[in-house]
N, C-alpha and C positions, 0 to 999 in steps of 0.2 A: 179738734182745734189747734188753735193759730201757736207754732213752737213759738219755745221761750226771748232763746233772741230776737226774732222780728218783735217779739211781745218788748222787749227793752228796747228796740229802735221806737217805736211806735212812742213808747212814752218820751222817751227823748225829744222827738218829733212835736209830741205834741204838748209837754212843757215849752221848751224852745219860744216854740207860735206864741202862745199865754206869752209871755217875755216880752215879744217880741214887738206883739199886737200895742198890748199895755205900756212899756214902754214909748210907743209912738202917740198914745190918748191921751196914756197918764188915768183918765176914771170914765168907768166902763160899766156901762148894768147889765147883769147878767144875759141875760136872752141876747144881746147884742154881742159879747164878747163868745156865747156857744157859740152863735150861726159865724162870727167872721173866723173863729176856730172849725167850722165844718168845714167851710167853702175852702180854705188854704187849705186845709189836708187832702182834700178829695180829690188831687190828682192823684195822690200817694196812696193812698188808705180812703175806708168809711170808717172813720170814728163815731161813736155812740153818743149821747150825751153825757151817762153814764162815766163814759171814760173823762169825757172832759171835764166833769164836774170833781171827780176824782183826784184828778191831777192840778187842779187850782186848789183845793184842801191842800193838797202835799205844799204848790208853794206860797200857800196863806203859815201851814208851818213853817216852809224856809224862812220868811219874812221874805217873798219879794214878792206880796201882793195882798192888803187888807179888807177883807168884806168888811162896808160898811152897817151901821145897824140898818136892819129890816128885815123884810116876811122873807123868804127865800127864793121865790120867785122874783121878787122884786129889789131883788139884793144888787149891790152899785158894788163895784170894789177900785180901791187904790191901788197904784204903784208904787213900790216904798224905794225898791231896791237903786 
């Protein structure tokens, strides 16, 4: 497995990348956001769709993002912070 401190670092990287992208775009579709995050972190490590989705949910809970009503795969996110 991946050491806990590495997992924590990756969590911070993924969340900050999501926030940075959303701050620039304001609104983005789920698939486009996941693809952009994967591309931006790919030079550092391989992020899974599952990891990214989990961190998007954390950011929704922290009220950085809002998921607009819609089906899961067609979800659209708004930047709130």
